[in-house]
ZAZA-832075 format. One record per residue (C-alpha): residue in three letters; x, y, z. Coordinates in steps of 0.001 Angstrom, whole numbers, padded with zeros to 6 digits. Layout:
BEGIN
<"ALA" <X Y Z>> ...
***
This chain:
BEGIN
<"MET" <036703 044492 -013905>> <"ASN" <035995 041338 -011879>> <"THR" <033254 043120 -009936>> <"VAL" <031563 044248 -013136>> <"THR" <031866 040740 -014600>> <"ASN" <030391 039119 -011490>> <"LEU" <027526 041618 -011464>> <"PHE" <026826 040877 -015116>> <"LEU" <026796 037122 -014422>> <"LEU" <024415 037507 -011488>> <"LEU" <022064 039647 -013551>> <"SER" <022217 037097 -016369>> <"LEU" <021392 034237 -014005>> <"GLY" <018491 036204 -012550>> <"LEU" <017113 036981 -015966>> <"GLY" <017498 033314 -016939>> <"THR" <015553 032179 -013889>> <"SER" <012858 034760 -014551>> <"CYS" <012549 033612 -018142>> <"LEU" <012246 030007 -017010>> <"MET" <009530 030895 -014498>> <"ALA" <007739 032905 -017142>> <"GLN" <007918 030072 -019658>> <"THR" <004535 028593 -020563>> <"PRO" <004525 024980 -019333>> <"THR" <003581 022246 -021792>> <"TYR" <002337 018722 -021214>> <"THR" <005162 016859 -022916>> <"GLN" <008011 018865 -021388>> <"HIS" <006754 019661 -017890>> <"ILE" <003534 017875 -016886>> <"GLN" <003795 014390 -018353>> <"PRO" <006878 013381 -016277>> <"ILE" <005134 014478 -013067>> <"ILE" <001861 012699 -013861>> <"MET" <003514 009485 -015065>> <"LYS" <005761 009125 -012014>> <"ASN" <003284 010074 -009301>> <"CYS" <-000149 009278 -010737>> <"ALA" <-000345 007076 -013838>> <"THR" <002367 004511 -013056>> <"PRO" <001346 003624 -009504>> <"CYS" <-002460 003940 -009709>> <"HIS" <-004163 005650 -012656>> <"HIS" <-003872 003117 -015459>> <"PRO" <-006262 000425 -016781>> <"GLY" <-006643 -002193 -014043>> <"GLY" <-005004 000057 -011456>> <"VAL" <-006508 001222 -008182>> <"GLY" <-007259 004683 -009607>> <"PRO" <-010855 005132 -010820>> <"PHE" <-009703 006528 -014180>> <"SER" <-006615 006513 -016397>> <"LEU" <-004097 009351 -016671>> <"LEU" <-001838 007736 -019256>> <"THR" <-002384 010141 -022115>> <"TYR" <-002674 013845 -022815>> <"GLU" <-006368 013350 -023538>> <"ASP" <-006866 011556 -020202>> <"VAL" <-005235 014371 -018242>> <"THR" <-006847 017322 -020026>> <"LYS" <-010288 015747 -019602>> <"ARG" <-009805 016186 -015839>> <"GLY" <-007296 019037 -015871>> <"LYS" <-009077 021334 -013392>> <"PHE" <-009756 018397 -011085>> <"VAL" <-006093 017317 -011178>> <"ALA" <-004988 020873 -010381>> <"LYS" <-007406 021096 -007441>> <"VAL" <-006618 017758 -005754>> <"THR" <-002883 018298 -006084>> <"GLN" <-003131 021863 -004764>> <"ILE" <-004870 020710 -001573>> <"ARG" <-002462 017713 -001409>> <"TYR" <-005305 015205 -001492>> <"MET" <-003461 013542 -004369>> <"PRO" <-001188 011722 -004764>> <"PRO" <-002066 009931 -001520>> <"PHE" <000826 009057 000774>> <"PRO" <-000253 009107 004416>> <"ALA" <003158 008450 006006>> <"ASP" <005251 011362 007284>> <"ARG" <008188 011617 004873>> <"GLN" <010167 013686 007347>> <"PHE" <009955 010960 009991>> <"GLN" <011266 008279 007590>> <"HIS" <011942 008022 003854>> <"TYR" <010657 005156 001725>> <"ALA" <011591 003670 -001615>> <"ASN" <007988 003847 -002831>> <"GLU" <007089 007253 -001455>> <"ARG" <005073 009702 -003514>> <"GLY" <004355 013379 -003175>> <"LEU" <004614 016579 -005179>> <"SER" <006843 019513 -004374>> <"ASP" <005462 023045 -004111>> <"SER" <006999 023880 -007477>> <"GLU" <005438 020832 -009162>> <"ILE" <002008 021708 -007768>> <"ALA" <002410 025306 -008948>> <"LEU" <003512 024076 -012384>> <"ILE" <000388 021927 -012793>> <"GLY" <-001811 024841 -011749>> <"LYS" <-000107 027202 -014174>> <"TRP" <-000391 024668 -017010>> <"VAL" <-004124 024210 -016420>> <"SER" <-004892 027913 -016089>> <"GLY" <-002783 028620 -019184>> <"GLY" <-004861 026393 -021441>> <"MET" <-003104 022986 -021056>> <"ALA" <-000717 023278 -024009>> <"VAL" <000339 019920 -025400>> <"GLY" <003893 020735 -026495>> <"SER" <005921 019644 -029490>> <"LYS" <005833 015830 -029209>> <"GLN" <002156 015159 -029779>> <"SER" <002778 011644 -031050>> <"ALA" <004227 010692 -027687>> <"VAL" <001101 011502 -025725>> <"SER" <-001780 010250 -027840>> <"GLY" <-003186 006759 -027974>> <"LYS" <-003435 004187 -025190>> <"PRO" <-000041 002763 -024159>> <"SER" <-000067 -000555 -022354>> <"VAL" <000755 -000820 -018669>> <"ASN" <003969 -002653 -019590>> <"SER" <005150 000468 -021425>> <"LEU" <004932 002643 -018328>> <"PRO" <008165 004034 -016900>> <"THR" <009550 002058 -013974>> <"ALA" <010531 003677 -010702>> <"HIS" <013580 002301 -008911>> <"TRP" <011459 000451 -006318>> <"GLN" <009204 -001265 -008834>> <"LEU" <009544 -004600 -010561>> <"PRO" <011008 -004283 -014067>> <"THR" <008069 -004429 -016426>> <"LYS" <007337 -008006 -017391>> <"ASN" <004496 -010482 -017363>> <"PRO" <003817 -012526 -014223>> <"ASP" <005270 -016025 -014147>> <"LEU" <002162 -017544 -012583>> <"VAL" <-001428 -016246 -012484>> <"LEU" <-003766 -017957 -010010>> <"ARG" <-007494 -017296 -009982>> <"MET" <-010299 -018222 -007629>> <"THR" <-011638 -021637 -008641>> <"LYS" <-015001 -020105 -009554>> <"PRO" <-016726 -016708 -009340>> <"TYR" <-017996 -015880 -005872>> <"ALA" <-021606 -014679 -005648>> <"ILE" <-021628 -011682 -003281>> <"PRO" <-024993 -011911 -001452>> <"GLY" <-025972 -008239 -001522>> <"ASP" <-027679 -008492 001865>> <"GLY" <-026231 -005230 003219>> <"ARG" <-023751 -006965 005539>> <"GLU" <-019976 -007126 005572>> <"ASP" <-018809 -010416 004131>> <"PHE" <-015567 -012213 005096>> <"ARG" <-014751 -015297 003047>> <"TYR" <-011969 -017849 002719>> <"PHE" <-010933 -019158 -000673>> <"HIS" <-008642 -022078 -001508>> <"ILE" <-006446 -021708 -004617>> <"PRO" <-004081 -024575 -005574>> <"THR" <-000761 -023482 -007074>> <"LYS" <000045 -026912 -008614>> <"LEU" <003744 -026053 -008347>> <"LYS" <006019 -028986 -009138>> <"GLU" <009051 -027395 -007502>> <"ASP" <009910 -024681 -005021>> <"VAL" <009970 -021121 -006356>> <"TRP" <011198 -017806 -004986>> <"LEU" <008856 -014833 -005301>> <"GLU" <010449 -011454 -005955>> <"ALA" <007048 -009771 -006289>> <"ILE" <003431 -010529 -005388>> <"GLU" <000320 -008841 -006738>> <"PHE" <-003369 -009275 -005958>> <"VAL" <-005835 -008067 -008581>> <"PRO" <-009385 -007700 -007221>> <"GLY" <-012082 -008820 -009578>> <"ASN" <-014571 -006444 -007996>> <"ARG" <-012841 -003221 -006937>> <"LYS" <-016141 -001648 -005936>> <"LEU" <-016872 -004135 -003146>> <"LEU" <-013582 -005844 -002327>> <"HIS" <-011992 -003925 000537>> <"HIS" <-008967 -006029 001403>> <"SER" <-007501 -009505 001175>> <"ARG" <-004857 -011545 002956>> <"LEU" <-002848 -014310 001289>> <"MET" <-001656 -017279 003355>> <"VAL" <000112 -020514 002394>> <"ASP" <-000807 -024110 003245>> <"THR" <001535 -026994 002465>> <"THR" <-000519 -029821 004043>> <"GLY" <-002965 -030250 001174>> <"THR" <-005845 -030594 003652>> <"MET" <-007639 -027254 003397>> <"ALA" <-009574 -027482 000118>> <"GLY" <-012823 -027677 002095>> <"ILE" <-012449 -024092 003345>> <"ASP" <-013109 -022731 -000135>> <"GLY" <-016001 -020257 -000020>> <"MET" <-016562 -020494 003749>> <"ALA" <-017621 -017457 005747>> <"GLU" <-015356 -016299 008562>> <"ASP" <-018126 -016915 011114>> <"ASP" <-018841 -020453 009892>> <"PRO" <-018240 -022808 012869>> <"ARG" <-016425 -025239 010555>> <"VAL" <-013649 -022670 009985>> <"ALA" <-012278 -023487 013460>> <"GLN" <-011403 -026996 012262>> <"PHE" <-009227 -025627 009477>> <"GLN" <-007636 -023010 011726>> <"ARG" <-006047 -025834 013730>> <"THR" <-003796 -026563 010746>> <"PRO" <-000438 -024745 011069>> <"LEU" <000147 -022583 008009>> <"ALA" <003492 -022471 006215>> <"ASP" <003105 -018688 005867>> <"GLU" <000438 -016813 007834>> <"PHE" <001050 -013600 005885>> <"LEU" <002390 -014003 002373>> <"TYR" <000880 -010689 001279>> <"GLY" <-001951 -008321 002095>> <"TRP" <-003884 -006208 -000400>> <"VAL" <-005665 -002982 000478>> <"PRO" <-006405 000014 -001760>> <"GLY" <-003022 001623 -002323>> <"ASN" <-001069 -001630 -001964>> <"ASP" <-001345 -003092 -005444>> <"ARG" <002019 -004884 -005572>> <"VAL" <004932 -005644 -003269>> <"VAL" <008419 -005942 -004725>> <"PHE" <011293 -007216 -002631>> <"PRO" <014812 -005769 -002926>> <"ALA" <017280 -007544 -005207>> <"GLY" <018579 -010786 -003722>> <"SER" <015608 -011223 -001369>> <"ALA" <012389 -013161 -001992>> <"LYS" <009595 -015170 -000394>> <"ARG" <009836 -018946 -000772>> <"LEU" <006788 -020867 -002041>> <"ARG" <007089 -024626 -001671>> <"ALA" <006108 -027167 -004300>> <"GLY" <002501 -028269 -003948>> <"SER" <001538 -025228 -001880>> <"ASP" <-002030 -023973 -001800>> <"LEU" <-002997 -020351 -001266>> <"ILE" <-005603 -019587 001385>> <"VAL" <-007082 -016177 000621>> <"ASN" <-009204 -014293 003132>> <"ILE" <-011284 -011563 001465>> <"HIS" <-013367 -008775 003011>> <"TYR" <-016291 -007579 000906>> <"ALA" <-017940 -004277 001825>> <"PRO" <-021704 -004184 002450>> <"SER" <-023811 -004090 -000705>> <"GLY" <-027524 -003719 -001272>> <"LYS" <-027586 -005816 -004433>> <"PRO" <-025991 -009122 -005489>> <"ASP" <-022727 -009036 -007402>> <"THR" <-019797 -011325 -008253>> <"ASP" <-016047 -011442 -007781>> <"LEU" <-013323 -013402 -009546>> <"SER" <-010007 -012153 -008194>> <"GLU" <-006529 -013306 -009137>> <"VAL" <-003013 -013483 -007725>> <"ARG" <000005 -012712 -009895>> <"LEU" <003361 -014155 -008870>> <"TYR" <006738 -013034 -010206>> <"PHE" <009624 -015491 -009826>> <"ALA" <013150 -014436 -008945>> <"LYS" <015496 -015187 -011833>> <"LYS" <018724 -014518 -009930>> <"PRO" <020047 -016361 -006862>> <"VAL" <018232 -015480 -003640>> <"THR" <020595 -014926 -000724>> <"LYS" <018105 -013399 001735>> <"PRO" <014840 -015261 002346>> <"VAL" <012028 -012861 003287>> <"ARG" <010031 -013563 006424>> <"THR" <007087 -011814 008078>> <"LEU" <006707 -010405 011578>> <"THR" <003151 -009433 012542>> <"LEU" <002456 -007451 015707>> <"THR" <-001194 -007510 016748>> <"GLU" <-003588 -006585 019534>> <"ASN" <-002134 -009509 021507>> <"ASN" <001149 -007592 021754>> <"ILE" <-000221 -004422 023323>> <"SER" <001037 -003666 026830>> <"ASN" <-002069 -001908 028183>> <"GLN" <-004655 -004671 027789>> <"PRO" <-007500 -005144 027179>> <"PHE" <-007868 -003934 023621>> <"LEU" <-011189 -002155 024078>> <"ILE" <-012186 001380 023095>> <"PRO" <-015036 002541 025357>> <"ALA" <-017885 004551 023896>> <"ASN" <-017425 008332 023926>> <"GLN" <-013723 008060 024706>> <"LYS" <-010394 008530 022982>> <"LYS" <-007945 005745 023690>> <"SER" <-004250 005039 023080>> <"PHE" <-002608 001621 022924>> <"PHE" <001071 000715 023097>> <"ILE" <003194 -002171 021864>> <"GLN" <006620 -003103 023159>> <"TYR" <008084 -006057 021256>> <"GLY" <011460 -007546 022029>> <"PRO" <014272 -007533 022768>> <"LEU" <015111 -009176 019432>> <"PRO" <017290 -012274 019862>> <"ASP" <019053 -011876 016507>> <"THR" <019900 -009220 013947>> <"VAL" <016895 -008281 011836>> <"ARG" <016927 -006304 008594>> <"LEU" <013552 -004661 008166>> <"LEU" <012452 -004249 004549>> <"SER" <009028 -002685 005068>> <"VAL" <006170 -001885 007416>> <"LEU" <002393 -002097 006886>> <"PRO" <000211 -000542 009635>> <"HIS" <-003463 -001488 009878>> <"MET" <-006402 -000001 011803>> <"HIS" <-010081 000648 011067>> <"TRP" <-012355 003720 011125>> <"LEU" <-011629 004806 014700>> <"GLY" <-007887 004949 014056>> <"LYS" <-006450 008480 014080>> <"THR" <-002660 008263 014347>> <"VAL" <000034 005594 014492>> <"ARG" <003751 005779 015186>> <"ALA" <006440 003100 015469>> <"PHE" <010178 003136 016026>> <"ALA" <012912 000825 017261>> <"VAL" <015374 001403 020087>> <"THR" <018751 -000337 019939>> <"PRO" <020635 -001583 023040>> <"GLU" <022810 001546 022722>> <"GLY" <019710 003741 022997>> <"ASP" <019603 004830 019346>> <"ALA" <016112 005402 017941>> <"ILE" <015323 004141 014431>> <"ASN" <012164 005683 012977>> <"LEU" <009832 003230 011232>> <"ILE" <006471 004869 010473>> <"LYS" <004422 007894 011523>> <"ILE" <000944 008652 010206>> <"ASP" <-000805 011685 011670>> <"ASP" <-004044 011348 009709>> <"TRP" <-005010 007690 009373>> <"ASN" <-006866 006765 006174>> <"TYR" <-008738 003463 006356>> <"ASN" <-009327 003583 002606>> <"TRP" <-005659 003990 001696>> <"GLN" <-003170 001634 003329>> <"MET" <000260 000703 002045>> <"THR" <003311 -001463 002524>> <"TYR" <006032 001130 003061>> <"PHE" <009392 -000152 001794>> <"PHE" <012418 001486 003359>> <"ARG" <014981 002952 000959>> <"GLN" <017552 000616 002486>> <"PRO" <016936 -002269 004905>> <"LEU" <016944 -001012 008494>> <"VAL" <019381 -003084 010533>> <"LEU" <018115 -003861 014043>> <"PRO" <020867 -005465 016156>> <"PRO" <020182 -008114 018822>> <"GLY" <018561 -006583 021878>> <"THR" <016558 -004028 019894>> <"VAL" <013005 -003272 021066>> <"ILE" <010197 -002241 018687>> <"LEU" <007787 000335 020129>> <"ALA" <004454 001443 018680>> <"GLU" <001595 003746 019651>> <"ALA" <-001850 003990 018067>> <"ASN" <-004592 006487 018930>> <"TYR" <-008325 005986 018448>> <"ASP" <-011330 008297 018630>> <"ASN" <-014612 006655 019619>> <"THR" <-016557 009868 020193>> <"PRO" <-019377 011506 018217>> <"ASP" <-016817 014172 017179>> <"ASN" <-015104 011620 014939>> <"PRO" <-016930 012022 011593>> <"LEU" <-015695 008578 010514>> <"ASN" <-017094 006764 013536>> <"PRO" <-019325 004046 012019>> <"ASN" <-021317 003596 015237>> <"ARG" <-024049 006180 015888>> <"PRO" <-024331 006542 018828>> <"PRO" <-020850 005301 019798>> <"ARG" <-020645 001888 021439>> <"ASP" <-017829 000005 023140>> <"VAL" <-015561 -001284 020371>> <"PRO" <-013453 -004425 020873>> <"TYR" <-011127 -006295 018530>> <"GLY" <-012842 -007661 015458>> <"TRP" <-012545 -008135 011703>> <"ASN" <-015641 -006086 010884>> <"SER" <-014885 -002458 010049>> <"THR" <-017215 -001462 012898>> <"ASN" <-014756 -003144 015291>> <"GLU" <-011049 -002309 015548>> <"MET" <-007551 -003674 015066>> <"MET" <-003964 -002621 015717>> <"ASN" <-001502 -004343 013410>> <"LEU" <002042 -003742 012235>> <"VAL" <003260 -006144 009568>> <"PHE" <006961 -006217 008761>> <"TYR" <008815 -007971 005949>> <"PHE" <012378 -008723 007064>> <"THR" <015494 -010772 006350>> <"GLN" <018268 -011957 008637>> 
***
């Protein structure tokens, strides 16, 4: 009797699974949760980095075949880091079953489902669902804009500019989240936010990076040389509960912006959104930046028609460090990057591994939990570059020797870490 009963149960479960697989997927029940979590919330909403919105049923069905295609080939959602090497709080990626479900929904006619009222209209960004790594939806506490619109020359050259933005803070604040909103997403490639507390750098506003007068301002020690960096894919950083960046009263922001080459004049008026911590901060956030100066096989030069690897060995660390995140940075010649830490006991702690570097999609990767590096730990990194004609992304035709430089036709090797102690 038990055998018959068990056989009946197994058959029932099999039939149930088959029925579920055969069920026609609908937007409201099956597709909307996938799109909202992986596409609309992080990127594809008004003002987001995505070139179009995917907030509503109408938005998605308008591009249904396109969505099915880019998810099937895993071009979207973009997440360059290897999720088997290390897991991150803000990681994205669709499972095989989710990709198959989207494809089946599109080929089946993109049925809306029973809750049509929930998918029509244009919800605000503040009504989007919040993932566990994101800031609870709320308005920024302080919005700072460039003092005036910047006139992008349109002379076909890359343009690096410094801008000075006073905060006018009357007291110290703790920042639990920082967001940079480019005013010109078409031409603004990346920005870096720094902090000055001397009140002497207003004259740098609007200066080009190659202006000889910039050297005078660079002699001033900055209170924070890397408050935050924006690149496509890195719209907002949110620190774990209890940790925050400190911004002193009277601080000024120094913003370095890279504008891509353009053949016609344009303008930019970007802004910075700051979110204040409302609960006590027990872990001040600091920044560790490893650069070309830290590589062990100097000089940092990639000869023409060659592939080259560079290595960083940083440490041993004098104190315990709790890593919150890592942000790698290279340019067009970059191909792969890998970093890990080795403790005094010989244990390896994986940090980041990217096997297909994407210059147009760079992120701050927040670890699911802070990674504790004990005193004596060494951070190791390896980056590989391809300066041959076989690299389709090589901006130099024919290849030339490529040294360090801010221009995208030059190269960099950076690893930026947020950490607490």
